N, C-alpha and C positions, 0 to 999 in steps of 0.2 A: 078480655081477661076478666074473670069474675073472682074477686078476693072476698073471703068471708070476713064479716065484721064481727070481732069478738067482744067488744065493749070493755069497759074498765075492769070488770071482775074477772073476765077470761084472758085478758091480755097476756098474763104470765103463767096460765095453765099450759102444760106441755104435752106434746104427742110426737109420734114418731114421723121421720121424713121417709116416705116411700115413693115408689114410681108414680102412683096416682096422685099424691099431694104435689110431687114435683111438676107433673103435667099441668095440674090446676094452676099453680103459681108460676109456671113457665121458668122452671129452674132446671138447667141441664146438669144432671148428676155426673160426677167424675167417674172415671173408670174403675177407681179402687173403692167406690161406695159400697158398704156392706149394709144389707137390710137389717132393720130393727137396732142397729148400733146407735145411730143418731137420734137424740131427743132435742127438740128446739121448743121454746115458748112461741106463742103466736107473735109476739112483738119481734123476736129475732127472725122468724120466718118472713114476716112483712118486710123488715129491712133487707133481708137476703134477696127477696123478689124485686126489691126496687133497684138492685145494682145492675150494671151492665154485665154481660157475659164474662168479660175479662176479670172484674173484680169478684163476681160470684165465684170463679173458679179458684181465685187466690184465697178467698175467705174460706172456701170448703176444704181446701188442702189443709188449712190450719184447724178447721173444726175436726177434719179426720185426725190430725195429730194430737189434739188434746183429748179427743175420745179415746185414743189409744193409750196416752201417757198423761192422764189428768194430773199427776204430781210433778209435772215438768218444771225444772228450775227456771224456765223462761217465764213462768207465770208468777203473779204476785197475789198473796192472800188478801181478802178483804179484812179491813181493820177490825170489824165487829163481828163478822160472820165467818168463821173458819172453813165453812163449806163452800164459800164463794170465792172465785179466783178471777183475775184479770190477766188474760194472755196477750202478751206483746209480741208480735210476729218475729219468726226467725228469718222471714223472707229476705233474700239477699239483695233484691233490686229495690230502687227507690220508689218504684210505682206503687207499692203496697202501703196503705195508710189507714187500716181499720184495726179496732181492738175487738177481741172476742171475750165476752164476759160470760163465765159459766160457773156451775155449782155441781156439787156431788151430793147425791141424797143419801139418807141413812143406809140404803142398800148398796151404795157404791155406784149407782147410775149417774152418768154424766149428762147434764142438761145445759144446753146453750141458752143463756138467759137473755143476751142482748148482743148486738153488733152496732158499733158506732165508729165515727171518726176518732183517730188518735189525735187529740188536740196539740200534742207537742210536736207533731210532724208538719202541720199545715201552716201557711203563712210564709212571711219573709224571715230569713235566717241571717245571723251574723256572718256565717260562712255559707254563701249561697249554694255550695255543692251539697248542702243538707237538705235542700228543698226537694219537693217530691213532684212527680208527674201527678196532676190532679185537675179536676174541674173546679173553677171558681166562678161564682157569680160577680160580675163587676158592674157597678152603677154609675151613671153620669152625674156629676155634681155641678157642672156649669155648661154654658153653651159655646165655649171656646172650640172652634173647629180648625182644622188644617185644611183650609179650602182655597189657598193662595200663598204667594211668597210672604213670609213672616220674619219678623225680627227676633232677637233673643227673648225679649220680654213676652211676646206672644207665644213663643214656643214653650217657655216656662209655664204660661197659664194653661196651655194645652196639657202639659204634664200633670197639672193639678185638677184636670177636668174629669178624671176617672178615679173611682174609689173601689179598691179591692175589698170584697166582702167575703162571706163564709164560703167554704167548699160545698159543693153540691154532688149528689150521686147520679144525676141525669140533666140533660139540657132542657130547660123550661122556657128559654128565651127565643126570639125570633132570629137572633144572629149569635154566631159563634166564631172563634178564631183560634189559630194555632200559631204560636210565636216561633222566631227563629232562635239561632244559637246565641250564647252569651247574654241572655235576658234573665235576670233575677225577676222574681214574681211581681214586684211592685212596678218595675220598669216595663215588664211584659203587659201589665194591666193597662198602663196609659198608652203605651205605644200601639198596641193592638186595638184599642179604642179608637185611636186615630185612624188606623187602617180600615177598621170596620166602618167608620163614618165616611171615609173617602170612597170606599167600595160601594156603599149603599146610602148615598148622601140624601136621596129623596125619602128615606125612611124615617127620619127623625129619631134616630136611636137613643133610647133612654138607658139602655143597659144591654149587656151581652154576656155570654158565657165564655170563659178563657179555658182552653185546653192548654194548660201549662207544661211546656217543654223546658225543664230546668237545665241549668249549665253545670258541667263539671270542668270548666275551663276550656280553652279553644282547642287544645290537642285532643282531648277525649270527645268534645263535641264534634270535631272533624272525623275522628275515628267512627263515631256513631253514624255521621252522614254517609261515609263510605260504606259502613255495614249495610245500611238500609238500601243503598243503591246496588251493591254487588252480591250481598248474601241472598240465598234462597229463603232462609229463615229470617224474619224481619225482627227489629228491636222490640223491646217491651213497650215502648212508647207507640209504635205503630200498631202493635196487637191491641194495645188499649184503645187507641183511637178507632180501629176497625170494629171494636166491640160497642163503642159509643154511637157510630154510625148505624150499626145493625139495630141497636135498641131504639134510636130515634125513628128508623124507618118502621120497625115493628109497631111503635106507637102511633105512627101516622104523623109525626111531628115535622113540620116543614121548617128547614133551618137554612139560613144564608150564611155560608162560611167564607172566611178569608183566611188564607195561608200565606205567611211571609217568610222568606229566606229558607232556612232548615225545615220550617213548617211545611213548605211545599214538598220537601223530600219525605217528611214523615207522612204527609197526606197521600202521596203517591204509594209509598210502602204499605200504608194502611188498606188502600184500594186493592193491592196485590194480594195482601193477607185476607181481606174480606172475600175476594173472588174465590180464593183456593179453599176457605174454610167455612163460609156461610152461604154463599150463593144468593140468587135474587137480585133485584135491582133497587137502586137508592134513588127513586124517582122524587121523593119528597125534598131533596136537598140540591143546593146549588153552591157554586164555588167561584171566588175571586182570587186570582193568583197575583202576588206582589213580590217583587224583588226575587224571583224564583231560583232557589238553589237546585231545582229539579229541571229536566228538560221539558218545556212547556208542551211541545208536541206530543210527547209520550203521556204526560199527565193528562192532557186533554183527551187523548184517545181512550185511555182506561177509564177516565171519569164518564165520558160520553157513552162508552159501551155498557157501563152500570147504571145509566140513566141520569147521572148527575149533570146538570147544565153548567158549563163554564161561562160566566157572565161577563168577565173582564180580565185582562192581563195588563199589568202595569210594570214595566221593566225599564229602568233608566239606561239609555244607551252608553253612559259612562260608568256603569255599575258592573264591576268584575264578577259579582256573585252569579247573576243570570247569564252574563256573557260567557265567562270561562268555567266557573263551578258548575253552572247548569248545562253548559254546552249549547247554549241558544245562539250564540254569535261567535264563531272561532276565526272569523276573518282577520287578516293582519291589521286592518284599521281598528277593529274592536280590541285587539290585543294591545295596541298602542294606546288607546283610550283608557282602557282599564289600568294599565301600568301607571299612566300619568295621574290617575285619580285615586289610586289604591290607598294613598296617604290620608285621604279624607274619609276612607272607610275603617282602616285599621291603625294609622299612624297617630302622631302627636297632634295633628291638626283636626282629627276626627271630632265631630260633635254633630248632633242631630240635624242642625240648620244647614250644614255644608255637605254632609255625606250624601252621595247619590243612592245610598242603599237603605238607610234607617227609616226616614219618613215616606209616606206614600209618594209615588211619582205622579205629579200632576200635569206634566208636560214639560217640554224642553225650554220653553220660553219662561215659565214659572221658576224652574231650576236655575236658569241663567240669572233671573232677577234676584233670587235668594242668595246666590253667591255674591253678588254685588252688595246686597245688604249687609253681609257678614265680612265685607272688606276683601273678598277673594277675587280681585279684579283681574289677575292674570288668568285664572281658570275660567272666569266668566267670558274673557275674550276667546278662550279656546272653545268654549260652548258655542259662541257666536259664529266662529269658523265652521263648526259642525252644522249649525242652522243654515248658514249660507250655502254650504255644499249641498245640503239635501233639499233646500227650497228653491235654489237656482237664483 
């Protein structure tokens, strides 16, 4: 891809977006695109070109709207320049998080001046349902690892070992992660940091990119899971992730992914959407699957068919999410184990240190020792019975 460098003077000069410019900047024009209607500054064009295909399409829908209706009541006038306006999206889904700044010339021509993150929409919110699907840079702030049985103090230190940074428009790190359901963004940042470190422990991870899957509460999260599993059309989360995967492959960016819980469902749905709408293989990427809400066999099959290497699967045998929700072990003994331990996943006794689902699964002996450290002696005995049965 060869982008022209405009320099400071030319950055806000504007010109039309046509088929030739779109090809040069790798922008897929929407079906309703009208030649000579859109005018963009070079600054806005560079930002548009940096977005993944999903975000590009959402931004261009709004560009088309403001071009048609420049005096829309959804926009806000600039305080000093009445010809400049800031457009806040009408987009009804939480995935959209960009602002479109535009101006009208003396002749009435609409010019898109800039495109950037809506700062009011990213980061943690008092009501977590207001959080958006977004890519975030997450950096490591300490060397506390989840690499064995840990007590409460150690787990609290792990929670403070990862710091949420600014949102990003594309993945620039070696590692990336998709979190599961009921994870507000700050919890997702530290938890998926722990999962990434466990999945790729030899890499000395200093930071990763979080594809944040926000929560709307367990009922709507569960509905979204069922939608991605059963519907031919996939969720906006999955469509967004498919575009991120496509962009990374196009850039030749090697990425080591980890998907946890609902994140595995979203990843599977994203691959289905990618296969149907993009084509080509994703050979620069690999995947670790943790506490999978998706069927591991099906996810592995579609990932392998697209060139993604599945490097590890970590499912606790006492975890009802992979066993029952993912359909990975529907045996009577699995059902019994899952029911006995479900209170540690969802109930009043649930906390990261005892849940068979929340933290990375490091092995059955480690999980048994962790239960003992948290005073869950009865359940530790049940785990020991499982060990005895399966090791003779």
